MMTF fields as JSON, N, C-alpha, C and O atoms, coordinates in Angstrom:
{
  "mmtfVersion": "1.0.0",
  "mmtfProducer": "UNKNOWN",
  "numBonds": 399,
  "numAtoms": 400,
  "numGroups": 100,
  "numChains": 1,
  "numModels": 1,
  "chainsPerModel": [1],
  "groupsPerChain": [100],
  "chainIdList": ["A"],
  "bondAtomList": [4, 2, 8, 6, 12, 10, 16, 14, 20, 18, 24, 22, 28, 26, 32, 30, 36, 34, 40, 38, 44, 42, 48, 46, 52, 50, 56, 54, 60, 58, 64, 62, 68, 66, 72, 70, 76, 74, 80, 78, 84, 82, 88, 86, 92, 90, 96, 94, 100, 98, 104, 102, 108, 106, 112, 110, 116, 114, 120, 118, 124, 122, 128, 126, 132, 130, 136, 134, 140, 138, 144, 142, 148, 146, 152, 150, 156, 154, 160, 158, 164, 162, 168, 166, 172, 170, 176, 174, 180, 178, 184, 182, 188, 186, 192, 190, 196, 194, 200, 198, 204, 202, 208, 206, 212, 210, 216, 214, 220, 218, 224, 222, 228, 226, 232, 230, 236, 234, 240, 238, 244, 242, 248, 246, 252, 250, 256, 254, 260, 258, 264, 262, 268, 266, 272, 270, 276, 274, 280, 278, 284, 282, 288, 286, 292, 290, 296, 294, 300, 298, 304, 302, 308, 306, 312, 310, 316, 314, 320, 318, 324, 322, 328, 326, 332, 330, 336, 334, 340, 338, 344, 342, 348, 346, 352, 350, 356, 354, 360, 358, 364, 362, 368, 366, 372, 370, 376, 374, 380, 378, 384, 382, 388, 386, 392, 390, 396, 394],
  "bondOrderList": [1, 1, 1, 1, 1, 1, 1, 1, 1, 1, 1, 1, 1, 1, 1, 1, 1, 1, 1, 1, 1, 1, 1, 1, 1, 1, 1, 1, 1, 1, 1, 1, 1, 1, 1, 1, 1, 1, 1, 1, 1, 1, 1, 1, 1, 1, 1, 1, 1, 1, 1, 1, 1, 1, 1, 1, 1, 1, 1, 1, 1, 1, 1, 1, 1, 1, 1, 1, 1, 1, 1, 1, 1, 1, 1, 1, 1, 1, 1, 1, 1, 1, 1, 1, 1, 1, 1, 1, 1, 1, 1, 1, 1, 1, 1, 1, 1, 1, 1],
  "groupList": [{"groupName": "UNK", "atomNameList": ["N", "CA", "C", "O"], "elementList": ["N", "C", "C", "O"], "formalChargeList": [0, 0, 0, 0], "bondAtomList": [1, 0, 2, 1, 3, 2], "bondOrderList": [1, 1, 2], "singleLetterCode": "X", "chemCompType": "L-PEPTIDE LINKING"}],
  "groupTypeList": [0, 0, 0, 0, 0, 0, 0, 0, 0, 0, 0, 0, 0, 0, 0, 0, 0, 0, 0, 0, 0, 0, 0, 0, 0, 0, 0, 0, 0, 0, 0, 0, 0, 0, 0, 0, 0, 0, 0, 0, 0, 0, 0, 0, 0, 0, 0, 0, 0, 0, 0, 0, 0, 0, 0, 0, 0, 0, 0, 0, 0, 0, 0, 0, 0, 0, 0, 0, 0, 0, 0, 0, 0, 0, 0, 0, 0, 0, 0, 0, 0, 0, 0, 0, 0, 0, 0, 0, 0, 0, 0, 0, 0, 0, 0, 0, 0, 0, 0, 0],
  "groupIdList": [1, 2, 3, 4, 5, 6, 7, 8, 9, 10, 11, 12, 13, 14, 15, 16, 17, 18, 19, 20, 21, 22, 23, 24, 25, 26, 27, 28, 29, 30, 31, 32, 33, 34, 35, 36, 37, 38, 39, 40, 41, 42, 43, 44, 45, 46, 47, 48, 49, 50, 51, 52, 53, 54, 55, 56, 57, 58, 59, 60, 61, 62, 63, 64, 65, 66, 67, 68, 69, 70, 71, 72, 73, 74, 75, 76, 77, 78, 79, 80, 81, 82, 83, 84, 85, 86, 87, 88, 89, 90, 91, 92, 93, 94, 95, 96, 97, 98, 99, 100],
  "secStructList": [7, 7, 1, 7, 2, 2, 2, 2, 2, 2, 2, 2, 2, 2, 2, 2, 6, 6, 7, 6, 2, 2, 2, 2, 2, 2, 2, 2, 2, 2, 2, 2, 2, 2, 2, 2, 2, 2, 2, 2, 2, 2, 6, 6, 1, 7, 6, 6, 7, 1, 7, 7, 2, 2, 2, 2, 2, 2, 2, 2, 2, 2, 2, 2, 2, 2, 1, 7, 7, 7, 7, 7, 7, 1, 2, 2, 2, 2, 2, 2, 2, 2, 2, 2, 2, 2, 2, 2, 2, 2, 2, 2, 2, 2, 2, 2, 2, 2, 2, 7],
  "xCoordList": [2.927, 1.943, 2.462, 2.927, 2.375, 3.069, 2.202, 2.737, 0.92, 0.071, 0.084, 0.322, -0.177, -0.138, -1.225, -2.411, -0.815, -1.745, -2.735, -3.896, -2.304, -3.215, -4.323, -5.468, -3.997, -5.031, -6.04, -7.247, -5.534, -6.413, -7.294, -8.499, -6.707, -7.49, -8.577, -9.694, -8.264, -9.254, -10.417, -11.577, -10.112, -11.166, -11.971, -13.185, -11.305, -12.026, -12.983, -14.116, -12.528, -13.394, -14.577, -15.706, -14.327, -15.403, -16.424, -17.629, -15.945, -16.853, -17.68, -18.885, -17.034, -17.733, -18.79, -19.82, -18.534, -19.47, -20.577, -21.383, -20.625, -21.72, -21.442, -22.337, -20.241, -19.883, -19.511, -18.353, -20.501, -20.299, -19.276, -18.623, -19.125, -18.144, -16.714, -15.799, -16.509, -15.179, -14.655, -13.447, -15.561, -15.126, -14.499, -13.475, -15.09, -14.528, -13.158, -12.243, -13.019, -11.723, -10.69, -9.533, -11.134, -10.253, -9.754, -8.561, -10.666, -10.277, -9.325, -8.394, -9.549, -8.632, -7.24, -6.23, -7.199, -5.935, -5.16, -3.933, -5.863, -5.196, -5.192, -4.738, -5.69, -5.831, -4.524, -4.504, -3.445, -2.161, -1.701, -1.166, -1.912, -1.549, -2.41, -1.912, -3.696, -4.581, -4.189, -4.273, -3.77, -3.352, -2.087, -1.96, -1.16, 0.041, -0.347, 0.202, -1.285, -1.766, -2.416, -2.193, -3.211, -3.849, -2.795, -2.91, -1.786, -0.706, -0.013, 0.281, 0.239, 0.886, 0.017, 0.518, -1.294, -2.194, -2.269, -2.385, -2.203, -2.296, -1.023, -1.05, 0.081, 1.338, 1.218, 1.913, 0.349, 0.208, -0.822, -1.011, -1.481, -2.493, -1.837, -0.678, -2.588, -2.063, -1.761, -2.367, -0.842, -0.385, -1.447, -1.438, -2.355, -3.386, -4.669, -5.754, -4.53, -5.688, -6.366, -5.703, -7.689, -8.423, -8.6, -8.913, -8.41, -8.495, -7.138, -6.106, -7.152, -5.962, -6.024, -7.101, -4.908, -4.913, -5.971, -6.64, -6.12, -7.098, -8.512, -9.293, -8.834, -10.163, -10.377, -11.471, -9.348, -9.46, -9.699, -10.508, -9.008, -9.221, -10.656, -11.308, -11.136, -12.488, -13.546, -14.539, -13.335, -14.252, -14.22, -15.263, -13.032, -12.906, -13.589, -14.24, -13.441, -14.112, -15.62, -16.248, -16.193, -17.64, -18.069, -19.095, -17.284, -17.605, -17.466, -18.333, -16.388, -16.165, -17.205, -17.685, -17.551, -18.531, -19.926, -20.763, -20.177, -21.5, -21.775, -22.914, -20.756, -20.931, -21.42, -21.163, -22.125, -22.421, -21.091, -20.141, -21.002, -19.711, -19.141, -19.754, -17.972, -17.283, -16.467, -16.013, -16.283, -15.501, -14.013, -13.343, -13.511, -12.105, -11.319, -11.571, -10.386, -9.652, -8.547, -8.301, -7.89, -6.736, -6.372, -7.064, -5.298, -4.828, -4.571, -4.988, -3.892, -3.564, -4.827, -4.907, -5.795, -7.056, -7.778, -8.301, -7.808, -8.451, -7.793, -8.479, -6.448, -5.754, -5.874, -5.918, -5.927, -6.131, -7.492, -7.607, -8.513, -9.843, -9.901, -10.546, -9.247, -9.213, -8.526, -8.981, -7.44, -6.739, -7.629, -7.639, -8.362, -9.266, -10.384, -10.743, -10.92, -11.956, -11.394, -12.053, -10.184, -9.568, -9.381, -9.617, -8.962, -8.754, -10.073, -10.12, -11.151, -12.47, -12.908, -13.505, -12.616, -12.958, -12.215, -12.8, -10.935, -10.151, -10.668, -10.719, -11.044, -11.586, -12.918, -13.151, -13.787, -15.07, -14.865, -15.576, -13.902, -13.587, -13.123, -13.545, -12.269, -11.766, -12.91, -12.988, -13.786, -14.943, -15.831, -16.313, -16.046, -16.885, -16.223, -16.908, -14.912, -14.183, -14.31, -14.48, -14.223, -14.355, -15.731, -15.865, -16.752, -18.129, -18.299, -19.008, -17.641, -17.789, -17.071, -17.084],
  "yCoordList": [11.096, 12.074, 12.736, 12.062, 14.027, 14.756, 15.154, 15.618, 14.991, 15.465, 14.517, 13.317, 15.092, 14.372, 13.302, 13.603, 12.059, 10.932, 11.026, 10.65, 11.519, 11.563, 12.597, 12.365, 13.724, 14.724, 14.162, 14.348, 13.48, 12.894, 11.827, 11.788, 10.97, 9.911, 10.492, 9.975, 11.555, 12.212, 12.737, 12.533, 13.409, 13.942, 12.823, 12.945, 11.741, 10.595, 10.0, 9.653, 9.883, 9.378, 10.301, 9.838, 11.604, 12.569, 12.502, 12.548, 12.395, 12.312, 11.033, 11.051, 9.936, 8.648, 8.705, 8.037, 9.507, 9.648, 10.65, 10.958, 11.16, 12.022, 13.506, 14.299, 13.9, 15.323, 15.712, 15.601, 16.166, 16.414, 17.508, 17.48, 18.467, 19.528, 18.988, 19.642, 17.829, 17.232, 16.901, 16.932, 16.585, 16.252, 17.468, 17.34, 18.629, 19.853, 20.156, 20.544, 19.978, 20.194, 19.188, 19.53, 17.951, 16.906, 17.258, 17.157, 17.668, 17.984, 19.174, 19.189, 20.165, 21.305, 20.852, 21.35, 19.917, 19.423, 18.591, 18.669, 17.808, 16.878, 17.357, 16.634, 18.558, 19.033, 18.955, 18.445, 19.449, 19.434, 18.007, 17.737, 17.107, 15.709, 15.091, 14.336, 15.412, 14.901, 15.462, 14.763, 16.702, 17.308, 16.625, 16.405, 16.294, 15.549, 14.162, 13.686, 13.525, 12.213, 12.313, 11.451, 13.347, 13.551, 13.779, 13.24, 14.562, 14.801, 13.496, 13.232, 12.704, 11.407, 10.515, 9.859, 10.492, 9.653, 10.14, 9.334, 11.439, 11.991, 11.798, 11.963, 11.456, 11.227, 10.075, 10.053, 9.123, 7.969, 8.207, 7.356, 9.353, 9.681, 10.377, 10.787, 10.501, 11.185, 12.652, 13.222, 13.243, 14.597, 15.657, 16.681, 15.445, 16.442, 16.181, 16.614, 15.48, 15.163, 16.446, 17.405, 16.456, 17.686, 17.895, 19.006, 16.863, 17.042, 17.462, 16.895, 18.437, 18.892, 18.372, 17.988, 18.347, 17.826, 18.468, 17.775, 19.783, 20.465, 19.975, 19.716, 19.849, 19.369, 17.935, 17.583, 17.114, 15.726, 15.656, 14.851, 16.483, 16.527, 16.962, 16.39, 17.957, 18.457, 17.418, 17.27, 16.703, 15.609, 14.519, 13.996, 14.186, 13.163, 13.629, 12.84, 14.906, 15.458, 15.244, 14.803, 15.556, 15.402, 13.95, 13.668, 13.033, 11.605, 11.156, 10.454, 11.555, 11.147, 11.762, 11.102, 13.022, 13.708, 13.147, 13.197, 12.613, 12.083, 10.72, 10.255, 10.08, 8.769, 8.935, 9.948, 7.924, 7.901, 7.778, 7.228, 8.281, 8.169, 6.754, 5.776, 6.693, 5.422, 5.125, 6.044, 3.879, 3.489, 3.508, 2.475, 4.718, 4.859, 4.546, 5.133, 3.638, 3.17, 4.124, 4.306, 4.725, 5.567, 6.375, 6.325, 7.101, 7.942, 7.121, 7.513, 5.997, 5.166, 4.666, 4.661, 4.254, 3.756, 4.876, 4.655, 6.07, 7.207, 7.522, 7.694, 7.598, 7.936, 6.825, 7.105, 5.576, 4.474, 4.593, 4.401, 4.909, 5.083, 6.323, 6.304, 7.391, 8.604, 8.314, 8.782, 7.551, 7.187, 6.326, 6.486, 5.431, 4.57, 5.401, 5.173, 6.344, 7.226, 8.028, 8.165, 8.556, 9.313, 8.435, 8.871, 7.221, 6.297, 6.042, 6.025, 5.841, 5.622, 6.847, 6.711, 8.023, 9.256, 9.299, 9.64, 8.957, 8.956, 7.914, 8.178, 6.754, 5.711, 6.166, 6.007, 6.73, 7.236, 8.339, 8.4, 9.198, 10.275, 9.71, 10.191, 8.705, 8.069, 7.391, 7.482, 6.72, 6.069, 7.101, 6.876, 8.21, 9.264, 9.816, 10.089, 9.979, 10.462, 9.476, 9.879, 8.168, 7.136, 7.137, 6.896, 7.408, 7.46, 8.6, 8.477, 9.719, 10.925, 10.76, 11.663],
  "zCoordList": [8.944, 9.372, 10.65, 11.57, 10.688, 11.735, 12.929, 13.935, 12.85, 13.939, 15.133, 15.001, 16.294, 17.555, 17.623, 17.488, 17.832, 17.876, 19.02, 18.861, 20.166, 21.315, 21.093, 21.481, 20.479, 20.174, 19.182, 19.332, 18.177, 17.172, 17.804, 17.555, 18.612, 19.275, 20.16, 20.194, 20.872, 21.729, 20.894, 21.249, 19.79, 18.926, 18.267, 18.104, 17.891, 17.327, 18.348, 18.016, 19.586, 20.66, 20.893, 21.06, 20.905, 21.119, 19.992, 20.235, 18.769, 17.62, 17.686, 17.435, 18.021, 18.14, 19.241, 19.152, 20.282, 21.39, 21.098, 21.977, 19.874, 19.486, 19.488, 19.196, 19.804, 19.793, 18.36, 17.956, 17.605, 16.181, 15.897, 14.854, 16.799, 16.563, 16.602, 16.1, 17.18, 17.245, 15.843, 15.608, 14.914, 13.559, 12.883, 12.212, 13.049, 12.487, 13.063, 12.337, 14.374, 15.021, 14.505, 14.261, 14.349, 13.833, 12.436, 12.152, 11.575, 10.205, 10.159, 9.355, 11.008, 11.052, 11.496, 11.001, 12.419, 12.954, 11.927, 11.866, 11.132, 10.213, 8.762, 7.875, 8.514, 7.126, 6.345, 5.225, 6.914, 6.195, 5.891, 4.816, 6.838, 6.612, 5.516, 4.681, 5.519, 4.471, 3.106, 2.096, 3.079, 1.819, 1.286, 0.082, 2.177, 1.761, 1.246, 0.252, 1.922, 1.495, 0.111, -0.74, -0.115, -1.414, -2.5, -3.601, -2.197, -3.167, -3.521, -4.687, -2.53, -2.745, -3.627, -4.541, -3.349, -4.143, -5.59, -6.513, -5.784, -7.132, -7.948, -9.168, -7.312, -8.043, -9.028, -10.043, -8.739, -9.624, -10.726, -11.595, -10.691, -11.695, -12.886, -12.821, -13.962, -15.145, -14.81, -13.903, -15.529, -15.206, -15.433, -14.751, -16.365, -16.636, -15.832, -16.22, -14.728, -13.887, -13.435, -13.04, -13.496, -13.163, -11.66, -11.232, -10.861, -9.41, -8.858, -9.217, -8.005, -7.301, -5.867, -5.41, -5.148, -3.779, -2.876, -2.11, -2.968, -2.123, -2.426, -1.511, -3.703, -4.09, -3.622, -3.182, -3.714, -3.272, -1.763, -1.301, -1.004, 0.452, 0.758, 1.631, 0.051, 0.305, -0.049, 0.664, -1.145, -1.503, -0.426, -0.034, 0.04, 1.092, 2.371, 3.055, 2.691, 3.874, 3.785, 4.747, 2.633, 2.469, 2.64, 3.259, 2.092, 2.234, 3.691, 4.212, 4.34, 5.731, 6.661, 7.583, 6.42, 7.272, 7.063, 7.964, 5.873, 5.563, 6.167, 6.153, 6.692, 7.304, 8.735, 9.387, 9.204, 10.638, 11.354, 10.797, 12.583, 13.273, 13.183, 13.611, 12.621, 12.423, 13.668, 14.35, 13.961, 15.128, 14.783, 14.789, 14.481, 14.18, 15.449, 16.501, 15.35, 16.518, 16.952, 18.144, 15.975, 16.274, 15.031, 14.014, 15.13, 14.038, 12.773, 11.683, 12.914, 11.748, 11.058, 9.83, 11.833, 11.277, 10.53, 9.438, 11.109, 10.47, 9.132, 8.124, 9.122, 7.889, 6.847, 5.649, 7.288, 6.347, 5.666, 4.455, 6.445, 5.851, 4.975, 3.927, 5.379, 4.556, 3.224, 2.18, 3.249, 2.017, 1.125, -0.096, 1.733, 0.972, 0.327, -0.828, 1.063, 0.522, -0.654, -1.685, -0.501, -1.595, -2.829, -3.956, -2.607, -3.738, -4.459, -5.689, -3.684, -4.291, -5.096, -6.164, -4.59, -5.311, -6.639, -7.667, -6.623, -7.852, -8.848, -10.049, -8.362, -9.235, -9.828, -11.026, -8.996, -9.488, -10.522, -11.525, -10.273, -11.204, -12.544, -13.596, -12.517, -13.737, -14.488, -15.713, -13.767, -14.417, -15.094, -16.204, -14.442, -15.026, -16.293, -17.279, -16.272, -17.444, -18.611, -19.762, -18.292, -19.318, -19.953, -21.152, -19.157, -19.667, -20.645, -21.645, -20.35, -21.205, -22.487, -23.323]
}
């Protein structure tokens, strides 16, 4: 991940302290990294998967934004949770496909 850890940590601290606009700034800062992470996660999925990296990032954003401020410790912790959220989205998507 290429973004500056100190900037991310500052925004995570601000968001945890109740500054809700910090989350938007954080997402703008890490968007490209999240998109790369989504692409990486989708590599293990079937080739005709209906979710694209951008859609996966946007779904993850909604899930992350919907949580109460999490005590994200640092950049690595944030990206680990973002990856976990993306994985859950992919699993939920697969389950929904199986039901249909």
